[in-house]
Every structure is written in C-alpha cells, then in structure tokens.
C-alpha positions in Angstrom: -34.3 241.6 160.6 -35.6 238.1 161.2 -38.2 237.3 163.8 -36.8 234.7 166.2 -40.2 233.7 167.7 -40.9 230.0 167.2 -43.8 229.0 164.8 -47.0 227.7 166.3 -48.4 224.3 165.4 -51.0 225.9 163.0 -48.3 227.8 161.2 -46.1 224.7 160.8 -49.1 222.7 159.5 -49.9 225.5 157.1 -46.3 225.6 155.8 -46.3 221.9 155.2 -49.7 222.0 153.4 -48.4 224.9 151.2 -45.2 223.0 150.4 -47.4 220.0 149.4 -49.5 222.2 147.1 -46.4 223.7 145.6 -44.9 220.3 144.8 -48.2 219.1 143.4 -48.5 222.2 141.2 -45.0 221.5 139.9 -45.9 217.9 139.0 -49.0 219.1 137.1 -47.1 221.8 135.3 -44.4 219.3 134.2 -47.1 217.0 132.9 -48.8 219.8 130.9 -45.4 220.9 129.4 -44.7 217.3 128.5 -48.0 217.1 126.7 -47.4 220.3 124.8 -44.0 219.1 123.7 -45.6 215.8 122.5 -48.2 217.8 120.5 -45.5 220.0 119.0 -43.4 216.9 117.9 -46.5 215.1 116.6 -47.4 218.2 114.5 -43.9 218.4 113.1 -44.1 214.7 112.1 -47.4 215.3 110.5 -46.0 218.1 108.3 -43.4 215.6 106.9 -40.3 216.8 108.7 -39.7 213.3 110.0 -41.5 210.0 110.3 -42.7 208.9 113.7 -44.6 205.8 112.6 -47.4 204.5 114.8 -46.3 206.5 117.8 -47.2 209.9 116.3 -50.7 209.9 117.7 -49.6 208.8 121.1 -46.8 211.4 121.6 -49.0 213.8 123.7 -49.9 211.0 126.1 -46.4 209.7 126.3 -45.1 213.2 127.0 -47.7 213.7 129.6 -46.9 210.5 131.5 -43.1 210.9 131.4 -43.6 214.6 132.3 -45.6 213.6 135.3 -42.9 211.2 136.5 -40.3 213.9 136.2 -42.7 216.4 137.8 -43.2 214.1 140.9 -39.4 214.0 141.5 -39.0 217.7 141.0 -42.2 218.4 143.1 -40.7 216.4 146.0 -37.6 218.6 145.8 -39.7 221.8 145.6 -41.8 220.7 148.6 -38.7 219.8 150.6 -37.0 223.1 149.9 -40.2 225.1 150.6 -40.7 223.5 153.9 -37.1 223.6 155.1 -36.8 227.3 154.1 -39.8 228.4 156.1 -39.6 226.0 159.0 -36.1 227.0 160.1 
C-alpha cells in the first residue's frame, strides 16, 4: 500500500517548499478573511446598528493586520503538518 523507498533530496526540498507555500497561503487567506469581517462590521456600524466611533473606517485594516498575525501562527502549523506528513 505504501511505498517504502526513501525520498530523494529533490523530493524532500520540493515537499518543504510546498509546505512553505501552503503556510503562506494560509496566512494570506486569514488576512483577507479578517479584512472582509472588518468591512462587514464597518458597514453594520454605518447602517446605525451600533456606534463604532472613530475606529469605523479603520476596521478593515485592523482586521487585516490581526488576521495576518493569526494566519502566521496557523500557517506555521499547516507547514509543519504538511512537511511531517509527507516526509515520514
């Protein structure tokens, strides 16, 4: 069922690069989601549902930055899991 031949150096490097790209894509996706949530909350505040004060215009940027921080942490976990799964 599983091939027991060891991976070559090129295959190992490829797996590590793919894991890095998977982690980076996770960080970017979390940043985009944070920005979209910030836009949605800012639009709800603009419609009069609640008052956000001077932070209303900055919510998309705030959501993007905090989403990126969370995405980096989640991306590191994704990269680690991707590499360990394919290198063992």
